[in-house]
PyMOL Python script that loads the backbone (N, CA, C, O; Angstrom):
from pymol import cmd

cmd.read_pdbstr("""\
ATOM      1  N   MET A   1       0.829  -1.183   0.000  1.00  0.00           N
ATOM      2  CA  MET A   1       0.000   0.000   0.000  1.00  0.00           C
ATOM      3  C   MET A   1       0.879   1.255   0.000  1.00  0.00           C
ATOM      4  O   MET A   1       0.527   2.255  -0.625  1.00  0.00           O
ATOM      5  N   ARG A   2       2.000   1.210   0.684  1.00  0.00           N
ATOM      6  CA  ARG A   2       2.887   2.361   0.745  1.00  0.00           C
ATOM      7  C   ARG A   2       3.412   2.735  -0.641  1.00  0.00           C
ATOM      8  O   ARG A   2       3.518   3.916  -0.972  1.00  0.00           O
ATOM      9  N   ASP A   3       3.739   1.723  -1.451  1.00  0.00           N
ATOM     10  CA  ASP A   3       4.224   1.977  -2.807  1.00  0.00           C
ATOM     11  C   ASP A   3       3.149   2.651  -3.661  1.00  0.00           C
ATOM     12  O   ASP A   3       3.437   3.563  -4.436  1.00  0.00           O
ATOM     13  N   GLU A   4       1.904   2.186  -3.505  1.00  0.00           N
ATOM     14  CA  GLU A   4       0.802   2.796  -4.247  1.00  0.00           C
ATOM     15  C   GLU A   4       0.625   4.256  -3.855  1.00  0.00           C
ATOM     16  O   GLU A   4       0.412   5.116  -4.709  1.00  0.00           O
ATOM     17  N   LEU A   5       0.713   4.526  -2.571  1.00  0.00           N
ATOM     18  CA  LEU A   5       0.567   5.894  -2.086  1.00  0.00           C
ATOM     19  C   LEU A   5       1.700   6.768  -2.604  1.00  0.00           C
ATOM     20  O   LEU A   5       1.469   7.906  -3.013  1.00  0.00           O
ATOM     21  N   ASN A   6       2.919   6.248  -2.591  1.00  0.00           N
ATOM     22  CA  ASN A   6       4.057   7.008  -3.112  1.00  0.00           C
ATOM     23  C   ASN A   6       3.882   7.336  -4.588  1.00  0.00           C
ATOM     24  O   ASN A   6       4.173   8.456  -5.009  1.00  0.00           O
ATOM     25  N   ARG A   7       3.411   6.378  -5.378  1.00  0.00           N
ATOM     26  CA  ARG A   7       3.176   6.624  -6.804  1.00  0.00           C
ATOM     27  C   ARG A   7       2.092   7.685  -7.006  1.00  0.00           C
ATOM     28  O   ARG A   7       2.215   8.557  -7.866  1.00  0.00           O
ATOM     29  N   LEU A   8       1.036   7.599  -6.206  1.00  0.00           N
ATOM     30  CA  LEU A   8      -0.043   8.575  -6.309  1.00  0.00           C
ATOM     31  C   LEU A   8       0.458   9.977  -5.974  1.00  0.00           C
ATOM     32  O   LEU A   8       0.151  10.934  -6.684  1.00  0.00           O
ATOM     33  N   VAL A   9       1.219  10.098  -4.908  1.00  0.00           N
ATOM     34  CA  VAL A   9       1.757  11.408  -4.516  1.00  0.00           C
ATOM     35  C   VAL A   9       2.692  11.937  -5.595  1.00  0.00           C
ATOM     36  O   VAL A   9       2.619  13.114  -5.947  1.00  0.00           O
ATOM     37  N   ASP A  10       3.567  11.090  -6.125  1.00  0.00           N
ATOM     38  CA  ASP A  10       4.463  11.514  -7.203  1.00  0.00           C
ATOM     39  C   ASP A  10       3.672  12.047  -8.397  1.00  0.00           C
ATOM     40  O   ASP A  10       4.014  13.082  -8.969  1.00  0.00           O
ATOM     41  N   GLU A  11       2.625  11.336  -8.760  1.00  0.00           N
ATOM     42  CA  GLU A  11       1.791  11.739  -9.891  1.00  0.00           C
ATOM     43  C   GLU A  11       1.101  13.072  -9.626  1.00  0.00           C
ATOM     44  O   GLU A  11       1.031  13.929 -10.506  1.00  0.00           O
ATOM     45  N   MET A  12       0.595  13.241  -8.415  1.00  0.00           N
ATOM     46  CA  MET A  12      -0.102  14.479  -8.066  1.00  0.00           C
ATOM     47  C   MET A  12       0.846  15.671  -8.096  1.00  0.00           C
ATOM     48  O   MET A  12       0.492  16.738  -8.596  1.00  0.00           O
ATOM     49  N   VAL A  13       2.046  15.492  -7.562  1.00  0.00           N
ATOM     50  CA  VAL A  13       3.038  16.578  -7.575  1.00  0.00           C
ATOM     51  C   VAL A  13       3.427  16.905  -9.015  1.00  0.00           C
ATOM     52  O   VAL A  13       3.527  18.075  -9.385  1.00  0.00           O
ATOM     53  N   ALA A  14       3.644  15.877  -9.818  1.00  0.00           N
ATOM     54  CA  ALA A  14       4.030  16.081 -11.216  1.00  0.00           C
ATOM     55  C   ALA A  14       2.942  16.827 -11.996  1.00  0.00           C
ATOM     56  O   ALA A  14       3.246  17.604 -12.901  1.00  0.00           O
ATOM     57  N   LYS A  15       1.693  16.593 -11.647  1.00  0.00           N
ATOM     58  CA  LYS A  15       0.581  17.248 -12.345  1.00  0.00           C
ATOM     59  C   LYS A  15       0.254  18.624 -11.776  1.00  0.00           C
ATOM     60  O   LYS A  15      -0.632  19.315 -12.281  1.00  0.00           O
ATOM     61  N   GLY A  16       0.974  19.023 -10.718  1.00  0.00           N
ATOM     62  CA  GLY A  16       0.772  20.356 -10.161  1.00  0.00           C
ATOM     63  C   GLY A  16      -0.430  20.491  -9.250  1.00  0.00           C
ATOM     64  O   GLY A  16      -0.942  21.595  -9.061  1.00  0.00           O
ATOM     65  N   ILE A  17      -0.887  19.393  -8.685  1.00  0.00           N
ATOM     66  CA  ILE A  17      -2.019  19.463  -7.765  1.00  0.00           C
ATOM     67  C   ILE A  17      -1.544  20.091  -6.459  1.00  0.00           C
ATOM     68  O   ILE A  17      -0.541  19.667  -5.885  1.00  0.00           O
ATOM     69  N   LEU A  18      -2.258  21.086  -6.004  1.00  0.00           N
ATOM     70  CA  LEU A  18      -1.874  21.796  -4.787  1.00  0.00           C
ATOM     71  C   LEU A  18      -2.124  20.945  -3.547  1.00  0.00           C
ATOM     72  O   LEU A  18      -3.055  20.141  -3.496  1.00  0.00           O
ATOM     73  N   TYR A  19      -1.275  21.143  -2.558  1.00  0.00           N
ATOM     74  CA  TYR A  19      -1.370  20.385  -1.311  1.00  0.00           C
ATOM     75  C   TYR A  19      -2.759  20.496  -0.689  1.00  0.00           C
ATOM     76  O   TYR A  19      -3.356  19.489  -0.308  1.00  0.00           O
ATOM     77  N   GLU A  20      -3.267  21.715  -0.587  1.00  0.00           N
ATOM     78  CA  GLU A  20      -4.561  21.918   0.070  1.00  0.00           C
ATOM     79  C   GLU A  20      -5.682  21.188  -0.661  1.00  0.00           C
ATOM     80  O   GLU A  20      -6.569  20.621  -0.023  1.00  0.00           O
ATOM     81  N   ASP A  21      -5.653  21.196  -1.979  1.00  0.00           N
ATOM     82  CA  ASP A  21      -6.669  20.477  -2.755  1.00  0.00           C
ATOM     83  C   ASP A  21      -6.569  18.971  -2.512  1.00  0.00           C
ATOM     84  O   ASP A  21      -7.582  18.290  -2.349  1.00  0.00           O
ATOM     85  N   ALA A  22      -5.340  18.463  -2.489  1.00  0.00           N
ATOM     86  CA  ALA A  22      -5.121  17.033  -2.266  1.00  0.00           C
ATOM     87  C   ALA A  22      -5.572  16.638  -0.861  1.00  0.00           C
ATOM     88  O   ALA A  22      -6.210  15.601  -0.678  1.00  0.00           O
ATOM     89  N   ARG A  23      -5.239  17.465   0.126  1.00  0.00           N
ATOM     90  CA  ARG A  23      -5.602  17.169   1.513  1.00  0.00           C
ATOM     91  C   ARG A  23      -7.121  17.124   1.689  1.00  0.00           C
ATOM     92  O   ARG A  23      -7.660  16.220   2.326  1.00  0.00           O
ATOM     93  N   GLN A  24      -7.788  18.108   1.116  1.00  0.00           N
ATOM     94  CA  GLN A  24      -9.240  18.161   1.253  1.00  0.00           C
ATOM     95  C   GLN A  24      -9.908  16.963   0.580  1.00  0.00           C
ATOM     96  O   GLN A  24     -10.843  16.380   1.129  1.00  0.00           O
ATOM     97  N   GLU A  25      -9.434  16.603  -0.593  1.00  0.00           N
ATOM     98  CA  GLU A  25     -10.033  15.463  -1.305  1.00  0.00           C
ATOM     99  C   GLU A  25      -9.794  14.164  -0.543  1.00  0.00           C
ATOM    100  O   GLU A  25     -10.689  13.326  -0.437  1.00  0.00           O
ATOM    101  N   PHE A  26      -8.585  14.000  -0.015  1.00  0.00           N
ATOM    102  CA  PHE A  26      -8.288  12.805   0.777  1.00  0.00           C
ATOM    103  C   PHE A  26      -9.188  12.749   2.002  1.00  0.00           C
ATOM    104  O   PHE A  26      -9.784  11.713   2.298  1.00  0.00           O
ATOM    105  N   GLU A  27      -9.284  13.868   2.712  1.00  0.00           N
ATOM    106  CA  GLU A  27     -10.083  13.909   3.928  1.00  0.00           C
ATOM    107  C   GLU A  27     -11.551  13.595   3.635  1.00  0.00           C
ATOM    108  O   GLU A  27     -12.192  12.845   4.372  1.00  0.00           O
ATOM    109  N   ARG A  28     -12.073  14.171   2.560  1.00  0.00           N
ATOM    110  CA  ARG A  28     -13.471  13.938   2.175  1.00  0.00           C
ATOM    111  C   ARG A  28     -13.719  12.445   1.909  1.00  0.00           C
ATOM    112  O   ARG A  28     -14.703  11.876   2.382  1.00  0.00           O
ATOM    113  N   ARG A  29     -12.831  11.837   1.161  1.00  0.00           N
ATOM    114  CA  ARG A  29     -13.001  10.419   0.826  1.00  0.00           C
ATOM    115  C   ARG A  29     -12.790   9.524   2.040  1.00  0.00           C
ATOM    116  O   ARG A  29     -13.511   8.544   2.223  1.00  0.00           O
ATOM    117  N   PHE A  30     -11.802   9.858   2.873  1.00  0.00           N
ATOM    118  CA  PHE A  30     -11.500   9.083   4.073  1.00  0.00           C
ATOM    119  C   PHE A  30     -12.701   9.071   5.012  1.00  0.00           C
ATOM    120  O   PHE A  30     -13.092   8.021   5.524  1.00  0.00           O
ATOM    121  N   ILE A  31     -13.275  10.235   5.228  1.00  0.00           N
ATOM    122  CA  ILE A  31     -14.444  10.367   6.105  1.00  0.00           C
ATOM    123  C   ILE A  31     -15.644   9.640   5.502  1.00  0.00           C
ATOM    124  O   ILE A  31     -16.372   8.949   6.214  1.00  0.00           O
ATOM    125  N   SER A  32     -15.851   9.791   4.213  1.00  0.00           N
ATOM    126  CA  SER A  32     -16.975   9.120   3.553  1.00  0.00           C
ATOM    127  C   SER A  32     -16.881   7.606   3.706  1.00  0.00           C
ATOM    128  O   SER A  32     -17.884   6.948   3.981  1.00  0.00           O
ATOM    129  N   ARG A  33     -15.686   7.051   3.531  1.00  0.00           N
ATOM    130  CA  ARG A  33     -15.503   5.599   3.662  1.00  0.00           C
ATOM    131  C   ARG A  33     -15.745   5.135   5.094  1.00  0.00           C
ATOM    132  O   ARG A  33     -16.366   4.097   5.320  1.00  0.00           O
ATOM    133  N   ALA A  34     -15.252   5.907   6.056  1.00  0.00           N
ATOM    134  CA  ALA A  34     -15.465   5.543   7.461  1.00  0.00           C
ATOM    135  C   ALA A  34     -16.957   5.549   7.785  1.00  0.00           C
ATOM    136  O   ALA A  34     -17.452   4.647   8.460  1.00  0.00           O
ATOM    137  N   LEU A  35     -17.661   6.551   7.310  1.00  0.00           N
ATOM    138  CA  LEU A  35     -19.103   6.621   7.544  1.00  0.00           C
ATOM    139  C   LEU A  35     -19.835   5.471   6.870  1.00  0.00           C
ATOM    140  O   LEU A  35     -20.792   4.929   7.424  1.00  0.00           O
ATOM    141  N   LEU A  36     -19.396   5.104   5.699  1.00  0.00           N
ATOM    142  CA  LEU A  36     -20.001   3.977   4.991  1.00  0.00           C
ATOM    143  C   LEU A  36     -19.822   2.691   5.795  1.00  0.00           C
ATOM    144  O   LEU A  36     -20.768   1.922   5.966  1.00  0.00           O
ATOM    145  N   GLN A  37     -18.612   2.465   6.284  1.00  0.00           N
ATOM    146  CA  GLN A  37     -18.345   1.253   7.079  1.00  0.00           C
ATOM    147  C   GLN A  37     -19.091   1.267   8.408  1.00  0.00           C
ATOM    148  O   GLN A  37     -19.422   0.215   8.956  1.00  0.00           O
ATOM    149  N   ALA A  38     -19.355   2.476   8.925  1.00  0.00           N
ATOM    150  CA  ALA A  38     -20.057   2.602  10.205  1.00  0.00           C
ATOM    151  C   ALA A  38     -21.567   2.742  10.003  1.00  0.00           C
ATOM    152  O   ALA A  38     -22.291   3.084  10.939  1.00  0.00           O
ATOM    153  N   ASN A  39     -22.038   2.478   8.793  1.00  0.00           N
ATOM    154  CA  ASN A  39     -23.466   2.573   8.466  1.00  0.00           C
ATOM    155  C   ASN A  39     -24.056   3.938   8.811  1.00  0.00           C
ATOM    156  O   ASN A  39     -25.193   4.034   9.273  1.00  0.00           O
ATOM    157  N   GLY A  40     -23.268   4.996   8.580  1.00  0.00           N
ATOM    158  CA  GLY A  40     -23.748   6.352   8.805  1.00  0.00           C
ATOM    159  C   GLY A  40     -23.729   6.809  10.248  1.00  0.00           C
ATOM    160  O   GLY A  40     -24.174   7.918  10.546  1.00  0.00           O
ATOM    161  N   LYS A  41     -23.234   5.997  11.135  1.00  0.00           N
ATOM    162  CA  LYS A  41     -23.197   6.355  12.558  1.00  0.00           C
ATOM    163  C   LYS A  41     -21.935   7.185  12.829  1.00  0.00           C
ATOM    164  O   LYS A  41     -20.819   6.665  12.801  1.00  0.00           O
ATOM    165  N   VAL A  42     -22.132   8.484  13.090  1.00  0.00           N
ATOM    166  CA  VAL A  42     -21.024   9.417  13.228  1.00  0.00           C
ATOM    167  C   VAL A  42     -20.113   9.043  14.393  1.00  0.00           C
ATOM    168  O   VAL A  42     -18.890   9.075  14.255  1.00  0.00           O
ATOM    169  N   GLY A  43     -20.685   8.694  15.522  1.00  0.00           N
ATOM    170  CA  GLY A  43     -19.879   8.329  16.688  1.00  0.00           C
ATOM    171  C   GLY A  43     -18.986   7.132  16.413  1.00  0.00           C
ATOM    172  O   GLY A  43     -17.815   7.126  16.790  1.00  0.00           O
ATOM    173  N   ARG A  44     -19.528   6.133  15.766  1.00  0.00           N
ATOM    174  CA  ARG A  44     -18.762   4.928  15.441  1.00  0.00           C
ATOM    175  C   ARG A  44     -17.662   5.246  14.428  1.00  0.00           C
ATOM    176  O   ARG A  44     -16.528   4.790  14.574  1.00  0.00           O
ATOM    177  N   ALA A  45     -17.997   6.025  13.407  1.00  0.00           N
ATOM    178  CA  ALA A  45     -17.005   6.404  12.400  1.00  0.00           C
ATOM    179  C   ALA A  45     -15.894   7.243  13.021  1.00  0.00           C
ATOM    180  O   ALA A  45     -14.721   7.058  12.696  1.00  0.00           O
ATOM    181  N   ALA A  46     -16.250   8.152  13.902  1.00  0.00           N
ATOM    182  CA  ALA A  46     -15.256   8.991  14.568  1.00  0.00           C
ATOM    183  C   ALA A  46     -14.271   8.136  15.362  1.00  0.00           C
ATOM    184  O   ALA A  46     -13.063   8.374  15.332  1.00  0.00           O
ATOM    185  N   LYS A  47     -14.785   7.165  16.053  1.00  0.00           N
ATOM    186  CA  LYS A  47     -13.925   6.271  16.835  1.00  0.00           C
ATOM    187  C   LYS A  47     -13.000   5.474  15.918  1.00  0.00           C
ATOM    188  O   LYS A  47     -11.827   5.275  16.235  1.00  0.00           O
ATOM    189  N   MET A  48     -13.522   5.023  14.791  1.00  0.00           N
ATOM    190  CA  MET A  48     -12.735   4.235  13.841  1.00  0.00           C
ATOM    191  C   MET A  48     -11.521   5.007  13.320  1.00  0.00           C
ATOM    192  O   MET A  48     -10.446   4.434  13.143  1.00  0.00           O
ATOM    193  N   ILE A  49     -11.696   6.302  13.078  1.00  0.00           N
ATOM    194  CA  ILE A  49     -10.616   7.082  12.465  1.00  0.00           C
ATOM    195  C   ILE A  49      -9.895   8.004  13.435  1.00  0.00           C
ATOM    196  O   ILE A  49      -9.011   8.764  13.038  1.00  0.00           O
ATOM    197  N   GLY A  50     -10.271   7.938  14.705  1.00  0.00           N
ATOM    198  CA  GLY A  50      -9.542   8.675  15.728  1.00  0.00           C
ATOM    199  C   GLY A  50      -9.844  10.159  15.801  1.00  0.00           C
ATOM    200  O   GLY A  50      -8.974  10.964  16.134  1.00  0.00           O
ATOM    201  N   LEU A  51     -11.082  10.519  15.489  1.00  0.00           N
ATOM    202  CA  LEU A  51     -11.510  11.911  15.631  1.00  0.00           C
ATOM    203  C   LEU A  51     -12.576  12.004  16.713  1.00  0.00           C
ATOM    204  O   LEU A  51     -13.252  11.020  17.012  1.00  0.00           O
ATOM    205  N   HIS A  52     -12.725  13.171  17.290  1.00  0.00           N
ATOM    206  CA  HIS A  52     -13.825  13.402  18.216  1.00  0.00           C
ATOM    207  C   HIS A  52     -15.111  13.497  17.389  1.00  0.00           C
ATOM    208  O   HIS A  52     -15.094  13.986  16.259  1.00  0.00           O
ATOM    209  N   ARG A  53     -16.197  13.039  17.946  1.00  0.00           N
ATOM    210  CA  ARG A  53     -17.482  13.043  17.234  1.00  0.00           C
ATOM    211  C   ARG A  53     -17.852  14.445  16.745  1.00  0.00           C
ATOM    212  O   ARG A  53     -18.343  14.603  15.627  1.00  0.00           O
ATOM    213  N   ASN A  54     -17.620  15.460  17.576  1.00  0.00           N
ATOM    214  CA  ASN A  54     -17.951  16.831  17.170  1.00  0.00           C
ATOM    215  C   ASN A  54     -17.095  17.302  15.995  1.00  0.00           C
ATOM    216  O   ASN A  54     -17.582  18.005  15.109  1.00  0.00           O
ATOM    217  N   THR A  55     -15.841  16.918  15.990  1.00  0.00           N
ATOM    218  CA  THR A  55     -14.951  17.278  14.882  1.00  0.00           C
ATOM    219  C   THR A  55     -15.428  16.625  13.593  1.00  0.00           C
ATOM    220  O   THR A  55     -15.465  17.260  12.539  1.00  0.00           O
ATOM    221  N   LEU A  56     -15.795  15.347  13.689  1.00  0.00           N
ATOM    222  CA  LEU A  56     -16.274  14.650  12.506  1.00  0.00           C
ATOM    223  C   LEU A  56     -17.582  15.265  12.009  1.00  0.00           C
ATOM    224  O   LEU A  56     -17.770  15.421  10.802  1.00  0.00           O
ATOM    225  N   THR A  57     -18.471  15.610  12.909  1.00  0.00           N
ATOM    226  CA  THR A  57     -19.732  16.251  12.532  1.00  0.00           C
ATOM    227  C   THR A  57     -19.469  17.557  11.797  1.00  0.00           C
ATOM    228  O   THR A  57     -20.128  17.851  10.800  1.00  0.00           O
ATOM    229  N   ARG A  58     -18.517  18.339  12.279  1.00  0.00           N
ATOM    230  CA  ARG A  58     -18.163  19.609  11.636  1.00  0.00           C
ATOM    231  C   ARG A  58     -17.603  19.367  10.234  1.00  0.00           C
ATOM    232  O   ARG A  58     -17.941  20.090   9.297  1.00  0.00           O
ATOM    233  N   LYS A  59     -16.756  18.362  10.090  1.00  0.00           N
ATOM    234  CA  LYS A  59     -16.161  18.062   8.793  1.00  0.00           C
ATOM    235  C   LYS A  59     -17.198  17.513   7.815  1.00  0.00           C
ATOM    236  O   LYS A  59     -17.135  17.808   6.622  1.00  0.00           O
ATOM    237  N   VAL A  60     -18.139  16.728   8.300  1.00  0.00           N
ATOM    238  CA  VAL A  60     -19.224  16.227   7.453  1.00  0.00           C
ATOM    239  C   VAL A  60     -20.018  17.410   6.889  1.00  0.00           C
ATOM    240  O   VAL A  60     -20.373  17.422   5.710  1.00  0.00           O
ATOM    241  N   ALA A  61     -20.291  18.397   7.737  1.00  0.00           N
ATOM    242  CA  ALA A  61     -21.012  19.585   7.279  1.00  0.00           C
ATOM    243  C   ALA A  61     -20.152  20.401   6.316  1.00  0.00           C
ATOM    244  O   ALA A  61     -20.642  20.876   5.291  1.00  0.00           O
ATOM    245  N   GLU A  62     -18.877  20.561   6.646  1.00  0.00           N
ATOM    246  CA  GLU A  62     -17.960  21.349   5.810  1.00  0.00           C
ATOM    247  C   GLU A  62     -17.845  20.772   4.407  1.00  0.00           C
ATOM    248  O   GLU A  62     -17.840  21.514   3.425  1.00  0.00           O
ATOM    249  N   TYR A  63     -17.751  19.449   4.311  1.00  0.00           N
ATOM    250  CA  TYR A  63     -17.604  18.794   3.015  1.00  0.00           C
ATOM    251  C   TYR A  63     -18.943  18.400   2.396  1.00  0.00           C
ATOM    252  O   TYR A  63     -18.987  17.842   1.300  1.00  0.00           O
ATOM    253  N   ARG A  64     -20.015  18.689   3.093  1.00  0.00           N
ATOM    254  CA  ARG A  64     -21.370  18.376   2.625  1.00  0.00           C
ATOM    255  C   ARG A  64     -21.522  16.895   2.287  1.00  0.00           C
ATOM    256  O   ARG A  64     -22.034  16.523   1.231  1.00  0.00           O
ATOM    257  N   ILE A  65     -21.061  16.071   3.214  1.00  0.00           N
ATOM    258  CA  ILE A  65     -21.160  14.630   3.046  1.00  0.00           C
ATOM    259  C   ILE A  65     -22.536  14.191   3.520  1.00  0.00           C
ATOM    260  O   ILE A  65     -22.966  14.539   4.619  1.00  0.00           O
ATOM    261  N   LYS A  66     -23.214  13.434   2.694  1.00  0.00           N
ATOM    262  CA  LYS A  66     -24.555  12.962   3.050  1.00  0.00           C
ATOM    263  C   LYS A  66     -24.435  11.716   3.934  1.00  0.00           C
ATOM    264  O   LYS A  66     -23.703  10.778   3.618  1.00  0.00           O
ATOM    265  N   LEU A  67     -25.158  11.731   5.027  1.00  0.00           N
ATOM    266  CA  LEU A  67     -25.175  10.590   5.946  1.00  0.00           C
ATOM    267  C   LEU A  67     -26.275   9.629   5.511  1.00  0.00           C
ATOM    268  O   LEU A  67     -27.439  10.007   5.378  1.00  0.00           O
ATOM    269  N   THR A  68     -25.882   8.390   5.294  1.00  0.00           N
ATOM    270  CA  THR A  68     -26.867   7.352   4.977  1.00  0.00           C
ATOM    271  C   THR A  68     -26.655   6.219   5.953  1.00  0.00           C
ATOM    272  O   THR A  68     -25.525   5.961   6.368  1.00  0.00           O
ATOM    273  N   GLY A  69     -27.685   5.564   6.311  1.00  0.00           N
ATOM    274  CA  GLY A  69     -27.513   4.494   7.282  1.00  0.00           C
ATOM    275  C   GLY A  69     -28.660   3.593   7.387  1.00  0.00           C
ATOM    276  O   GLY A  69     -28.632   2.648   8.175  1.00  0.00           O
TER     277      GLY A  69
END
""", "prot")
cmd.dss("prot")
cmd.show_as("cartoon", "prot")
cmd.util.cbc("prot")
cmd.orient("prot")
């Protein structure tokens, strides 16, 4: 997995993708996947990824992630 991540980062840097754009997209997808695995339960997803429930709730609103469960 580390090799795949290194290749992805190399490609993103080569294409001129800005750090902030990459960080936001990663965070959005990471949170979405955690919520999917937690069946939309914010508290459970927060625990899975090591965030406080309130922080995750704020990020869900910030990224306009739809909660399904």
